[in-house]
N, C-alpha and C positions, 0 to 999 in steps of 0.2 A: 581727496583722500578723507578729509574731515567729514564731508557729506556722506560718503560711503560708510564711514564708521558710525555716524549718527543713525543712518538707516539700519545698520546691523543692530545697534542698541535698541532702536524702536521695535524691531521685529522680536527681539528677545523679551522686551518688556511686554509686548502684545501677547505672545504665547504663554509666558509665565503668569500674566495677569488673568488670562482666560482660564488657565488650569487652576489658579487659586480660587476662581469663582466656581469652577465646575464641581469639585468634591463637596464643599459645604452646601451648595445648592441641592445636589443630589441627596445628601443625607437628610436635610430638613424637608425636602419634598417627599421623600420615601416615608418619613415618619407620619405624614398626613394620610398617605395611601395605605397604611398598615391594615386597618379594618377591611378595606376592599380586597387586599391581597389575601388576608385570612379567609375571607368569605369564598373567594374563587378557588383557592387551593386547599380548602378544608384544613386550615392550620389551627393548632392549639395556641394558647397564650405563650407557652414555653417555646414552641418551634418558631412562632412569630418573632420572638425576641432575638432568635438566631439570625433573622434577616438583617437586623441592625448590627448585631455583634460579630457576625462572620467577616464583614468588611473591615471592622475596626481591629479585630483580632489578627487577621492576616496582615494588615498594614503595620500593626505594632510589632509583630514577630519579625517582619522583614525590613523595616525602615532603616535601622542602623546597619545591618549587614549589607543591604543594597546600596546605602549611601557610601559605605566604605569601599565596596566594589567599584562604584561610579568614580570615586576619587582615584582609584588605581587605573581603571580601564577607559575612563572617559565619561564625563557627565552628559554631554550632548547625546551620545549613543544611548545611554540609559534612560534619559528623558524621553527620547523618541520611542524607544521600545516600550517604556511605561505607558505613554499615551496610546500606543497601538494596542497593548494588552488590555488597557482600560476600555477602549472602544469595542474591541471584540467581545469582552466579557459583558459589556452593556447590551450588545446585540443578543447574546445568549439569554440575558435577563428578560428581554422582550419576548423571546420564544419559549420561556419556562413552562413546561407542561405539568410540573409537580413542585412541591415545596423543597424537596431535596435538590432538584436541578437548580432552583433559584438560589438556594443557600450556597451551593457549589460555585455558581456563576458569580455571586457576591464575594466569595472568597478570592477568586481569581482577580476580580475587580480591585480588591484590597491590595493585592500584590502590585498591580499596575499603578494604583494610587500611591503606594509607598515609593515606587521608582520616580514618580513625579514629585512628591513631597521632598524627597531626599536630594534632588538635583536642581529643582527650579530656582530656589532662593540663591543657591551657590552660583549658578550660571549668571543670575541677575547681578549679584555682587561682583563677580569676576568681570562683567562687561562694562560696568560704570565706574567712573573715578570716585574717590573717597568723598569729595565734596558734594556729590549728587546722590549718594547712597540713601540718606535719610528720606529724601523726596520720593525716590522710586520704591523704596520699601513701604513707604506710606501709601502709595498707589496700590501696591500689591496687597497690603493688609485691608485696604478699603474694598478690594474685590472680594475678599473672604466675607466681609460683613454684608456686601450687596448680595452675595450668594445665599447667606443665612437669612437675609431679610426677605428676598422675593421667593425663596424656596417653598415655604409653607403655602403662600398664596397661589403661586403658579402650579405647585403640586396638587393643591386642592381643586383648582379649576380643571386641570388636565384629567385628574381622577374622576371627577364628577361628570364631565362632558364627553370624555373619550376613553377613559379607563386607565388604570395604573401603569399599564405597559408603555403608555406614551411618555411617562417620565423618563424611562430608560431609552426610548427612541430619541428624546431631546438630548440626553447626555451622550448617547452614541454619536449623534450628528455633530455635537460640539467637540467631542473627542476626536472625530475624524478631521474636522477643520483644524484643530490644534496640531495633529500629526502631520497633515499636509503642509501647513505653513512652516512648521519647525523643520521638516525635511527639506523644503524648497529654499528656505532663507538663512537658516543657521548652518554655516559651514565650518566655523571654528570649533575645535575640540579642546576641552579643558580636562586635564588629569594632573593633579598636583603632587601625587605621592608615588610616582613610578618606582618600582623596585621594592616597595614595601610588601610585606607578606599579609595575606588575608587570614584572619583568625577563624578557621573552620570549626574548631572545637568549641570556641566561645559562642559562635553563631548557633550551633546545634543545641548547646546547653540553654541558651537564652530562649530559643524557640520552644523547646520542650517544656521549660519552666512556665512560660506564659500560657501555652496551650493547656497544659495539665491543670493549672490552677483554675482557669476560666471554665474549662469543660467539666472539671470536678465540681465546681460550684453549682452548675446546672443539673448535676446528677444527685445532689443531696436530697434526702437523707440516707442514701444507700451506702453500703460498705465500700463499693467500688469508688464512690466519690472521695472517701477519706484516703484511699490508696492513691488516687490521682492527685489530690491536693498535697499529700505528703511527698509524692514524687516531684511535683512542681517546686515545692519549697526547698527540697534537697538540691535540685538542679540549680535553683536560684543562688543558694549558698555556694555551691561549687563554681558557678559562673563568676561570682564576686571574687572568690579566692583565686580562680584561674586568671581573671583580668588583672589582678594586682601583680601577678608573676609574669604575665605575657609581655614580650618586648614590643609587640604591635597590637595593643588591645583594641577591641571594638569600642569600649567605653572607658574613658580615662577616670577610673575610680579615685585616683589621687586628687583630682580636681574637687571632688566632693569632700574628701577627708581634710584637705589643706585650705579650703576656702569657705568660710562660714556663710558669707552672703550668698554665694553661688549654691551651696548645699540647701540652705533653708528656703531660698527663693524657688528652687526646683521642687522641693517638698511641698511648699505652699501651692504651686501650680498643679502638681499631681492631685492634691486634696481638693482643690477648687473644681477641677474638671470632673473628678469623681463625684463631687456633691451636686453638680449641676446638669451633667449630660443627660441623665435618664428623665429629667423633668419633662422635656418636650415629648418624648416617647410615651410617657404615662398620661400626660394631659391630652394627647391626641386620642388615646383609647377612651379616656374619661369623657371627653367632649362628644365623641361620636357614639359611644355605647350607652353612656348614662344620661348625658344631656340631649342625645338624639339629634345632634347637629350634622349638617352635610359636610363633606370634605372641604368645600370652598369656604364655608362659614368657619370651620375649625382652623383652616389656614389663615384666615383674616384675624383670628384671635391670637394664634401662636406667633404672629409676626411682631407682636408688641415688644418682646424682649430684645430681639436682634436690632430693631429700629433704634431703641435707646442705646444699645451697644455701639452701633454705627455712628450715631450722633455724638456720643460723649467720649468714646475711646481716644480720639485725637486730643481732646481737652485734657483728659486724665494723663496722657503721655506728656503733654507740655507741663502740667503741674508737677510731674515727677522729676522734671529737670530743675525745678525751683525748690521743691520741698522733698522731704525724705520719702522715697518709694515705700519704705517700711510702714509709714503712717497711712499713706493714701491707699495702698493695697489692703492694709488691715481694716480700714474703714469699709472698703469694698466687700471684704469677707464678712464683716458684721452685717452689712445690708443684705448680703446673700442669705444669711441665717434668718434675718427678719422676713425675707421673701419666702423662705422654705417653711417656717414654723406654721403659718396659717393653713398651708396646704395639707398639714397633718389632720386638719379638722374638716376638710371638704366633705360634702355629702350630696345627695340627690337635689337638694334645694339651694345649694350655693349659687349665688348669682354670677352671671357671666362678667358683670362689671368688677366683681371681686377678683375673679380669675385674671382679668386683664391688669388690674392694679398690682396683684402679686407678681405677674410677669414683668411689669414695668420696674418694680423694686429689684427683682432678680437681674434685669438688664442693666440697671444703674449700678448694682453691686459688682457685676461682672466687668463692666466698663472701667470702674474705678480700680478694680483688682488687676486686670489683665495687662494693659499697656505699661503701667509703672513696674509691674513684676518682671516683664520681659526686659524693660530698661535696666532693672537691677541686675538681672542675670547677665546681660551682654556687657554691662559696665563693670562687672565683677571680675572679668577675665581679660588677659592681654589679647592683642589683635591676632596673634598666632593661634589662639584657641576659639576664634569666632565660629569656625565651621563646626567644631565639636559642640560649642555652646548652643548653636542654632539647632543642630541635630538632637541635642538633649532636650531643648524646649519642645520640639515636635514629639519626641518620645514620651515626655511627661504628659503632654496633651492627650495623645492616643492611649497611653496606659491608664490615665485617669478615666477617660471615656469608657475604656474596656472594663475597668473595675466597677464603674457605675452600672453598666449593663450586666456585669457578673452578679452584683447585688440584686438587681431586678430579677434575673433568672433564678437566683436562689430562692427569693421570696415567692415567685410564681410557682416554682417546683414544689415548695412546701404547702402553700395555701391553695393555689388553683389546681395543682397537679396537671396531668396530661389531658385536660379537657378543653374543648373549644370555648371561646368567649361567646356567651349567649345571654338572652334576657334572664334565663333561669339562674345563671351564676354571676350576674352583674354585681351582686352584693359581695361576692368573693373578690372580684376585680377591684372594687372600691376599697375593701379591707386590705388587699395587697398593696394598692397604691399609697394608702395612708401610712402603712407600716414602712414602706420604702422611703417616703418623704421624711418620716421620723429618723430613720437611719442616716439619711443624707444630711439632715440638719445637725445631728450629733457629730458626724464626720467634719462638717464645715466649722463647727465650734472648735474642734482640734486644730483646724487650718488657721484660725485666728492666731493661736499661740505660735504656730510654725512661722507665720508671716511676721509676727512681732519679734521672734527669736533671732531673725537674721542680723539684727544690729543696724547701725547707721551706715549709710553709703557715702553721703556728702561729707564736707569738712575734712577731706583727706583720709577718711577711714576706709576707702576702697582701694588703697594701694595694694598691689599684688607683689 
C-alpha cells in the first residue's frame, strides 16, 4: 500500500514539475522568437506586444475564478482539462496563418495555463505529508527556473534553425505528454469546498476590470482608451466592494486589510514583477534589431538573469529563515533598481558585456527578493489560508507581468505607433525601450518602500 502511495505521489510530482517547467520555458522562448514572428506575420511593435500580453492577460483574468471552481468541482479534473486546452492551443499556434489567429490562440493557451497554475501546486501539497512539502515545493520551483533558464537558449536555436513555430510544436508535445501521464496515473480527485457557492458576479467584474485597463492602455492616446481605463477602474472598485460583502468571495480582501505583512509583501511582489517582466521582451528586440544578433546569440545573452536566479534563489530562501525577509527582499529590490538604471542609457554602441552584467545584477536582485518574499507571504497566514495565499502569490505575479506589458504597449502606442519595427524606425524602438526602462526603475524604487513597510516577521511579530 505504501509503495502504491509513493508511486502515486511520484506521478503527481512528475506531471506538476513538467507543467511548472512548461509555461516559463514557453514564455522565455517566445520572447526570443518575437522578431521572427513579426517578420513572418507582418506585425507592428504594438501587435507584437499582444503576443506576450494575450497569454498573461487571459491567465490573470481566469486564474482565481478557475482555481475557485477547481476547489469546488475537483482539482484533478481541472488540471487535466487545463493541460489539454494548453496543448490544443499550442497546436493552433503552430498553424497560425495571421497575427490575429496567433493572438487568439495565445489567449486560449492562457486560459489552459491558468487551469494548470491554479491546481498543480494544490494537488502537490494535497498528495504529500507536511514534513515533505518543503522539499517537493523546492523541486517544483527549481523546474520553473530551469524553464526560464533554457527557454531563451532553446527558443533561439529552434527559431534560427527550424523556425518559431517549432517552439509551439515543442510545447504542444510536452503538453500532450503531461495530459496522457496525468490521465493514466492520477486517479484521486481533490475538492475541498463542496457546497460552497461560486462568485459569478465577482468573477465577471474582475475579468472586465483587468481587460479594460490593459486594452485601454494599448489604445492611448485615443478617447476610447480613457473610457476603457475608466470602466476598468470602476469595475475594480466595485469588485473590491462586492468581495468585502460576499459570503463566498473570490479573493479574501480582509486578509489584506487585517494583515500588514501579507498586504505589503503582496504589494512588493506586484511591483517587482511589474518592474522586471518587460525587460526580457525589450532586450530581445534591442539585441536582434539594433545589435543585429541572431536568435540563438540573443538567447545565449538573455539566459544570464535566470541562471543567477536559479543558483541563488534557494540560498536566499534559506537566508530568509534566519534573517528578516523584509531586509533581504528590500536589498533584492535595491539591486533590481541598480540593474534597471543603466538600461535607461543604452544605445547602439552599448557593449554586449555591459548588457550581460546588467542582466546578472537583475537576476541577483530578483533571487534575493523572490524567495524571501514568498516565505514572508506564506508565513504571515494560518495554515487554513495557504491555498488562498498561494493563489494570491500567483495572481500578483501575473498581474505584475501584465502591467509591465501594459506599460510597454502604452509607450509603443505613443512613440512607435502602428508601424512595423524596421531599420528606418530603430531609433524610435530604442527611444521607447529607454523610456520604458526609466518608468520601470521608478516603479521599482516605490517597491523598496513597500518591501520595507511590511515590518518584521521574526521574533514573534508574525502572530496571526
